[in-house]
mmCIF file of the N, C-alpha and C atoms, coordinates in Angstrom:
data_MODEL
# 
_entry.id   MODEL 
# 
loop_
_atom_site.group_PDB 
_atom_site.id 
_atom_site.type_symbol 
_atom_site.label_atom_id 
_atom_site.label_alt_id 
_atom_site.label_comp_id 
_atom_site.label_asym_id 
_atom_site.label_entity_id 
_atom_site.label_seq_id 
_atom_site.pdbx_PDB_ins_code 
_atom_site.Cartn_x 
_atom_site.Cartn_y 
_atom_site.Cartn_z 
_atom_site.occupancy 
_atom_site.B_iso_or_equiv 
_atom_site.pdbx_formal_charge 
_atom_site.auth_seq_id 
_atom_site.auth_comp_id 
_atom_site.auth_asym_id 
_atom_site.auth_atom_id 
_atom_site.pdbx_PDB_model_num 
ATOM 1   N N  . MET A 1 1  ? 3.731  -14.886 -17.135 1.00 0.00 ? 1  MET A N  1 
ATOM 2   C CA . MET A 1 1  ? 5.105  -15.042 -16.291 1.00 0.00 ? 1  MET A CA 1 
ATOM 3   C C  . MET A 1 1  ? 6.300  -15.457 -17.200 1.00 0.00 ? 1  MET A C  1 
ATOM 4   N N  . ALA A 1 2  ? 6.456  -14.518 -18.093 1.00 0.00 ? 2  ALA A N  1 
ATOM 5   C CA . ALA A 1 2  ? 7.437  -15.101 -18.876 1.00 0.00 ? 2  ALA A CA 1 
ATOM 6   C C  . ALA A 1 2  ? 8.416  -14.035 -18.474 1.00 0.00 ? 2  ALA A C  1 
ATOM 7   N N  . VAL A 1 3  ? 8.284  -13.298 -18.707 1.00 0.00 ? 3  VAL A N  1 
ATOM 8   C CA . VAL A 1 3  ? 9.129  -11.746 -17.505 1.00 0.00 ? 3  VAL A CA 1 
ATOM 9   C C  . VAL A 1 3  ? 8.300  -10.901 -16.743 1.00 0.00 ? 3  VAL A C  1 
ATOM 10  N N  . PRO A 1 4  ? 8.299  -11.714 -15.086 1.00 0.00 ? 4  PRO A N  1 
ATOM 11  C CA . PRO A 1 4  ? 7.747  -10.904 -13.733 1.00 0.00 ? 4  PRO A CA 1 
ATOM 12  C C  . PRO A 1 4  ? 8.143  -9.343  -14.650 1.00 0.00 ? 4  PRO A C  1 
ATOM 13  N N  . PRO A 1 5  ? 7.166  -8.622  -13.862 1.00 0.00 ? 5  PRO A N  1 
ATOM 14  C CA . PRO A 1 5  ? 7.098  -6.698  -12.953 1.00 0.00 ? 5  PRO A CA 1 
ATOM 15  C C  . PRO A 1 5  ? 8.264  -6.917  -12.460 1.00 0.00 ? 5  PRO A C  1 
ATOM 16  N N  . PRO A 1 6  ? 9.106  -5.781  -12.172 1.00 0.00 ? 6  PRO A N  1 
ATOM 17  C CA . PRO A 1 6  ? 10.209 -5.475  -11.414 1.00 0.00 ? 6  PRO A CA 1 
ATOM 18  C C  . PRO A 1 6  ? 9.559  -5.646  -9.766  1.00 0.00 ? 6  PRO A C  1 
ATOM 19  N N  . VAL A 1 7  ? 8.235  -5.381  -9.746  1.00 0.00 ? 7  VAL A N  1 
ATOM 20  C CA . VAL A 1 7  ? 7.268  -4.277  -8.464  1.00 0.00 ? 7  VAL A CA 1 
ATOM 21  C C  . VAL A 1 7  ? 7.250  -6.574  -8.106  1.00 0.00 ? 7  VAL A C  1 
ATOM 22  N N  . PHE A 1 8  ? 7.462  -7.374  -8.356  1.00 0.00 ? 8  PHE A N  1 
ATOM 23  C CA . PHE A 1 8  ? 7.532  -8.831  -8.752  1.00 0.00 ? 8  PHE A CA 1 
ATOM 24  C C  . PHE A 1 8  ? 8.440  -9.299  -6.846  1.00 0.00 ? 8  PHE A C  1 
ATOM 25  N N  . PRO A 1 9  ? 9.458  -9.033  -7.617  1.00 0.00 ? 9  PRO A N  1 
ATOM 26  C CA . PRO A 1 9  ? 10.320 -9.817  -6.166  1.00 0.00 ? 9  PRO A CA 1 
ATOM 27  C C  . PRO A 1 9  ? 10.117 -8.760  -4.095  1.00 0.00 ? 9  PRO A C  1 
ATOM 28  N N  . VAL A 1 10 ? 9.747  -6.866  -4.889  1.00 0.00 ? 10 VAL A N  1 
ATOM 29  C CA . VAL A 1 10 ? 9.354  -6.927  -3.653  1.00 0.00 ? 10 VAL A CA 1 
ATOM 30  C C  . VAL A 1 10 ? 7.779  -7.156  -3.360  1.00 0.00 ? 10 VAL A C  1 
ATOM 31  N N  . SER A 1 11 ? 7.213  -7.035  -3.931  1.00 0.00 ? 11 SER A N  1 
ATOM 32  C CA . SER A 1 11 ? 5.894  -7.189  -3.171  1.00 0.00 ? 11 SER A CA 1 
ATOM 33  C C  . SER A 1 11 ? 6.024  -9.039  -3.014  1.00 0.00 ? 11 SER A C  1 
ATOM 34  N N  . ILE A 1 12 ? 7.248  -10.140 -3.103  1.00 0.00 ? 12 ILE A N  1 
ATOM 35  C CA . ILE A 1 12 ? 7.019  -11.039 -3.041  1.00 0.00 ? 12 ILE A CA 1 
ATOM 36  C C  . ILE A 1 12 ? 7.856  -11.134 -1.150  1.00 0.00 ? 12 ILE A C  1 
ATOM 37  N N  . ARG A 1 13 ? 8.463  -9.727  -1.002  1.00 0.00 ? 13 ARG A N  1 
ATOM 38  C CA . ARG A 1 13 ? 9.162  -9.484  -0.298  1.00 0.00 ? 13 ARG A CA 1 
ATOM 39  C C  . ARG A 1 13 ? 8.367  -9.364  0.804   1.00 0.00 ? 13 ARG A C  1 
ATOM 40  N N  . ASN A 1 14 ? 7.853  -8.211  0.889   1.00 0.00 ? 14 ASN A N  1 
ATOM 41  C CA . ASN A 1 14 ? 6.453  -7.652  1.572   1.00 0.00 ? 14 ASN A CA 1 
ATOM 42  C C  . ASN A 1 14 ? 5.518  -8.547  2.284   1.00 0.00 ? 14 ASN A C  1 
ATOM 43  N N  . GLY A 1 15 ? 4.893  -9.242  1.189   1.00 0.00 ? 15 GLY A N  1 
ATOM 44  C CA . GLY A 1 15 ? 3.692  -10.053 1.389   1.00 0.00 ? 15 GLY A CA 1 
ATOM 45  C C  . GLY A 1 15 ? 2.864  -10.364 0.147   1.00 0.00 ? 15 GLY A C  1 
ATOM 46  N N  . ARG A 1 16 ? 2.160  -11.202 -0.122  1.00 0.00 ? 16 ARG A N  1 
ATOM 47  C CA . ARG A 1 16 ? 0.412  -11.160 -0.838  1.00 0.00 ? 16 ARG A CA 1 
ATOM 48  C C  . ARG A 1 16 ? -0.134 -10.066 -0.800  1.00 0.00 ? 16 ARG A C  1 
ATOM 49  N N  . GLN A 1 17 ? 0.302  -9.385  0.165   1.00 0.00 ? 17 GLN A N  1 
ATOM 50  C CA . GLN A 1 17 ? -0.956 -8.338  -0.450  1.00 0.00 ? 17 GLN A CA 1 
ATOM 51  C C  . GLN A 1 17 ? -0.906 -7.153  -0.686  1.00 0.00 ? 17 GLN A C  1 
ATOM 52  N N  . SER A 1 18 ? 0.807  -7.211  -0.878  1.00 0.00 ? 18 SER A N  1 
ATOM 53  C CA . SER A 1 18 ? 1.567  -5.997  -2.296  1.00 0.00 ? 18 SER A CA 1 
ATOM 54  C C  . SER A 1 18 ? 1.237  -6.173  -3.692  1.00 0.00 ? 18 SER A C  1 
ATOM 55  N N  . PHE A 1 19 ? 1.546  -7.723  -3.613  1.00 0.00 ? 19 PHE A N  1 
ATOM 56  C CA . PHE A 1 19 ? 1.184  -8.288  -4.928  1.00 0.00 ? 19 PHE A CA 1 
ATOM 57  C C  . PHE A 1 19 ? 0.064  -8.389  -5.302  1.00 0.00 ? 19 PHE A C  1 
ATOM 58  N N  . GLN A 1 20 ? -1.314 -9.102  -5.250  1.00 0.00 ? 20 GLN A N  1 
ATOM 59  C CA . GLN A 1 20 ? -2.342 -8.279  -5.370  1.00 0.00 ? 20 GLN A CA 1 
ATOM 60  C C  . GLN A 1 20 ? -2.479 -7.020  -5.976  1.00 0.00 ? 20 GLN A C  1 
ATOM 61  N N  . THR A 1 21 ? -2.123 -6.640  -4.633  1.00 0.00 ? 21 THR A N  1 
ATOM 62  C CA . THR A 1 21 ? -2.323 -4.813  -4.940  1.00 0.00 ? 21 THR A CA 1 
ATOM 63  C C  . THR A 1 21 ? -2.298 -4.615  -6.243  1.00 0.00 ? 21 THR A C  1 
ATOM 64  N N  . PHE A 1 22 ? -0.194 -5.144  -6.493  1.00 0.00 ? 22 PHE A N  1 
ATOM 65  C CA . PHE A 1 22 ? -0.154 -4.740  -8.039  1.00 0.00 ? 22 PHE A CA 1 
ATOM 66  C C  . PHE A 1 22 ? -0.550 -5.223  -8.905  1.00 0.00 ? 22 PHE A C  1 
ATOM 67  N N  . TYR A 1 23 ? -1.886 -6.307  -8.956  1.00 0.00 ? 23 TYR A N  1 
ATOM 68  C CA . TYR A 1 23 ? -2.873 -6.575  -10.201 1.00 0.00 ? 23 TYR A CA 1 
ATOM 69  C C  . TYR A 1 23 ? -3.917 -5.973  -10.300 1.00 0.00 ? 23 TYR A C  1 
ATOM 70  N N  . LEU A 1 24 ? -4.385 -5.915  -9.090  1.00 0.00 ? 24 LEU A N  1 
ATOM 71  C CA . LEU A 1 24 ? -6.022 -4.983  -8.355  1.00 0.00 ? 24 LEU A CA 1 
ATOM 72  C C  . LEU A 1 24 ? -5.989 -3.458  -9.126  1.00 0.00 ? 24 LEU A C  1 
ATOM 73  N N  . ALA A 1 25 ? -4.810 -2.882  -8.109  1.00 0.00 ? 25 ALA A N  1 
ATOM 74  C CA . ALA A 1 25 ? -4.442 -1.812  -8.393  1.00 0.00 ? 25 ALA A CA 1 
ATOM 75  C C  . ALA A 1 25 ? -2.962 -0.895  -8.820  1.00 0.00 ? 25 ALA A C  1 
ATOM 76  N N  . PRO A 1 26 ? -3.782 -1.545  -10.594 1.00 0.00 ? 26 PRO A N  1 
ATOM 77  C CA . PRO A 1 26 ? -1.791 -1.129  -10.671 1.00 0.00 ? 26 PRO A CA 1 
ATOM 78  C C  . PRO A 1 26 ? -1.254 0.211   -10.204 1.00 0.00 ? 26 PRO A C  1 
ATOM 79  N N  . GLU A 1 27 ? -2.547 1.367   -10.586 1.00 0.00 ? 27 GLU A N  1 
ATOM 80  C CA . GLU A 1 27 ? -1.997 2.623   -10.061 1.00 0.00 ? 27 GLU A CA 1 
ATOM 81  C C  . GLU A 1 27 ? -1.569 3.120   -8.295  1.00 0.00 ? 27 GLU A C  1 
ATOM 82  N N  . LEU A 1 28 ? -1.445 2.111   -8.251  1.00 0.00 ? 28 LEU A N  1 
ATOM 83  C CA . LEU A 1 28 ? -0.629 2.051   -6.249  1.00 0.00 ? 28 LEU A CA 1 
ATOM 84  C C  . LEU A 1 28 ? 0.613  1.424   -6.301  1.00 0.00 ? 28 LEU A C  1 
ATOM 85  N N  . VAL A 1 29 ? 0.528  1.050   -7.560  1.00 0.00 ? 29 VAL A N  1 
ATOM 86  C CA . VAL A 1 29 ? 2.149  0.854   -7.528  1.00 0.00 ? 29 VAL A CA 1 
ATOM 87  C C  . VAL A 1 29 ? 3.081  1.609   -7.459  1.00 0.00 ? 29 VAL A C  1 
ATOM 88  N N  . GLU A 1 30 ? 2.704  2.422   -8.046  1.00 0.00 ? 30 GLU A N  1 
ATOM 89  C CA . GLU A 1 30 ? 3.746  3.803   -7.726  1.00 0.00 ? 30 GLU A CA 1 
ATOM 90  C C  . GLU A 1 30 ? 4.430  4.079   -6.305  1.00 0.00 ? 30 GLU A C  1 
ATOM 91  N N  . LYS A 1 31 ? 2.827  4.266   -5.972  1.00 0.00 ? 31 LYS A N  1 
ATOM 92  C CA . LYS A 1 31 ? 2.652  4.240   -4.175  1.00 0.00 ? 31 LYS A CA 1 
ATOM 93  C C  . LYS A 1 31 ? 3.674  3.210   -3.377  1.00 0.00 ? 31 LYS A C  1 
ATOM 94  N N  . THR A 1 32 ? 3.545  2.314   -3.508  1.00 0.00 ? 32 THR A N  1 
ATOM 95  C CA . THR A 1 32 ? 4.189  0.620   -3.141  1.00 0.00 ? 32 THR A CA 1 
ATOM 96  C C  . THR A 1 32 ? 5.513  1.588   -3.488  1.00 0.00 ? 32 THR A C  1 
ATOM 97  N N  . ALA A 1 33 ? 6.202  1.234   -4.711  1.00 0.00 ? 33 ALA A N  1 
ATOM 98  C CA . ALA A 1 33 ? 7.188  1.085   -5.061  1.00 0.00 ? 33 ALA A CA 1 
ATOM 99  C C  . ALA A 1 33 ? 8.467  2.518   -3.949  1.00 0.00 ? 33 ALA A C  1 
ATOM 100 N N  . ILE A 1 34 ? 7.765  3.193   -4.253  1.00 0.00 ? 34 ILE A N  1 
ATOM 101 C CA . ILE A 1 34 ? 7.824  4.370   -3.068  1.00 0.00 ? 34 ILE A CA 1 
ATOM 102 C C  . ILE A 1 34 ? 8.298  3.987   -2.044  1.00 0.00 ? 34 ILE A C  1 
ATOM 103 N N  . TRP A 1 35 ? 7.252  3.969   -1.133  1.00 0.00 ? 35 TRP A N  1 
ATOM 104 C CA . TRP A 1 35 ? 7.214  3.095   0.597   1.00 0.00 ? 35 TRP A CA 1 
ATOM 105 C C  . TRP A 1 35 ? 8.410  1.956   0.136   1.00 0.00 ? 35 TRP A C  1 
ATOM 106 N N  . ASN A 1 36 ? 8.480  1.193   -0.992  1.00 0.00 ? 36 ASN A N  1 
ATOM 107 C CA . ASN A 1 36 ? 9.407  0.243   -1.162  1.00 0.00 ? 36 ASN A CA 1 
ATOM 108 C C  . ASN A 1 36 ? 10.771 0.088   -1.102  1.00 0.00 ? 36 ASN A C  1 
ATOM 109 N N  . ARG A 1 37 ? 11.107 1.845   -1.544  1.00 0.00 ? 37 ARG A N  1 
ATOM 110 C CA . ARG A 1 37 ? 12.789 2.251   -1.828  1.00 0.00 ? 37 ARG A CA 1 
ATOM 111 C C  . ARG A 1 37 ? 12.342 2.632   -0.224  1.00 0.00 ? 37 ARG A C  1 
ATOM 112 N N  . GLY A 1 38 ? 11.697 3.341   0.675   1.00 0.00 ? 38 GLY A N  1 
ATOM 113 C CA . GLY A 1 38 ? 11.957 3.442   2.021   1.00 0.00 ? 38 GLY A CA 1 
ATOM 114 C C  . GLY A 1 38 ? 12.313 2.312   2.674   1.00 0.00 ? 38 GLY A C  1 
ATOM 115 N N  . PHE A 1 39 ? 12.111 1.550   2.490   1.00 0.00 ? 39 PHE A N  1 
ATOM 116 C CA . PHE A 1 39 ? 11.980 0.296   3.815   1.00 0.00 ? 39 PHE A CA 1 
ATOM 117 C C  . PHE A 1 39 ? 12.721 -0.540  2.577   1.00 0.00 ? 39 PHE A C  1 
ATOM 118 N N  . ILE A 1 40 ? 13.379 -1.011  1.755   1.00 0.00 ? 40 ILE A N  1 
ATOM 119 C CA . ILE A 1 40 ? 14.585 -1.530  1.066   1.00 0.00 ? 40 ILE A CA 1 
ATOM 120 C C  . ILE A 1 40 ? 16.398 -0.646  1.470   1.00 0.00 ? 40 ILE A C  1 
ATOM 121 N N  . ARG A 1 41 ? 15.196 0.889   1.797   1.00 0.00 ? 41 ARG A N  1 
ATOM 122 C CA . ARG A 1 41 ? 17.005 1.195   1.931   1.00 0.00 ? 41 ARG A CA 1 
ATOM 123 C C  . ARG A 1 41 ? 16.948 0.979   3.453   1.00 0.00 ? 41 ARG A C  1 
ATOM 124 N N  . GLN A 1 42 ? 15.895 0.725   4.312   1.00 0.00 ? 42 GLN A N  1 
ATOM 125 C CA . GLN A 1 42 ? 15.985 0.873   6.153   1.00 0.00 ? 42 GLN A CA 1 
ATOM 126 C C  . GLN A 1 42 ? 16.523 -0.542  5.925   1.00 0.00 ? 42 GLN A C  1 
ATOM 127 N N  . GLU A 1 43 ? 16.462 -1.503  5.740   1.00 0.00 ? 43 GLU A N  1 
ATOM 128 C CA . GLU A 1 43 ? 16.727 -2.999  5.657   1.00 0.00 ? 43 GLU A CA 1 
ATOM 129 C C  . GLU A 1 43 ? 18.335 -2.842  5.041   1.00 0.00 ? 43 GLU A C  1 
ATOM 130 N N  . GLY A 1 44 ? 18.243 -2.063  3.901   1.00 0.00 ? 44 GLY A N  1 
ATOM 131 C CA . GLY A 1 44 ? 20.037 -2.303  3.375   1.00 0.00 ? 44 GLY A CA 1 
ATOM 132 C C  . GLY A 1 44 ? 20.500 -1.605  3.966   1.00 0.00 ? 44 GLY A C  1 
ATOM 133 N N  . ARG A 1 45 ? 20.564 -0.802  5.298   1.00 0.00 ? 45 ARG A N  1 
ATOM 134 C CA . ARG A 1 45 ? 21.486 -0.199  6.604   1.00 0.00 ? 45 ARG A CA 1 
ATOM 135 C C  . ARG A 1 45 ? 21.338 -1.814  7.696   1.00 0.00 ? 45 ARG A C  1 
ATOM 136 N N  . SER A 1 46 ? 20.336 -1.816  7.613   1.00 0.00 ? 46 SER A N  1 
ATOM 137 C CA . SER A 1 46 ? 21.051 -2.737  9.100   1.00 0.00 ? 46 SER A CA 1 
ATOM 138 C C  . SER A 1 46 ? 20.837 -3.952  8.551   1.00 0.00 ? 46 SER A C  1 
ATOM 139 N N  . TYR A 1 47 ? 21.093 -4.013  7.688   1.00 0.00 ? 47 TYR A N  1 
ATOM 140 C CA . TYR A 1 47 ? 22.124 -5.882  6.650   1.00 0.00 ? 47 TYR A CA 1 
ATOM 141 C C  . TYR A 1 47 ? 23.823 -5.600  6.416   1.00 0.00 ? 47 TYR A C  1 
ATOM 142 N N  . GLN A 1 48 ? 23.886 -4.421  6.166   1.00 0.00 ? 48 GLN A N  1 
ATOM 143 C CA . GLN A 1 48 ? 25.327 -3.572  6.152   1.00 0.00 ? 48 GLN A CA 1 
ATOM 144 C C  . GLN A 1 48 ? 25.732 -3.658  8.035   1.00 0.00 ? 48 GLN A C  1 
ATOM 145 N N  . ALA A 1 49 ? 24.973 -3.373  8.410   1.00 0.00 ? 49 ALA A N  1 
ATOM 146 C CA . ALA A 1 49 ? 25.499 -3.056  10.079  1.00 0.00 ? 49 ALA A CA 1 
ATOM 147 C C  . ALA A 1 49 ? 25.326 -4.573  10.477  1.00 0.00 ? 49 ALA A C  1 
ATOM 148 N N  . ARG A 1 50 ? 24.639 -5.507  10.079  1.00 0.00 ? 50 ARG A N  1 
ATOM 149 C CA . ARG A 1 50 ? 25.083 -6.848  10.205  1.00 0.00 ? 50 ARG A CA 1 
ATOM 150 C C  . ARG A 1 50 ? 25.471 -7.430  10.277  1.00 0.00 ? 50 ARG A C  1 
# 
């Protein structure tokens, strides 16, 4: 808990499922990270538009 992984903040933003997936299946982290990138990009656009 001293140094949370880079996916930690993204997991919290998406929900507990992502966080659990990170621990249950580290292999899925790569796919989740790619999906999160697209989600963050969309969020960034709406944030700027706002």
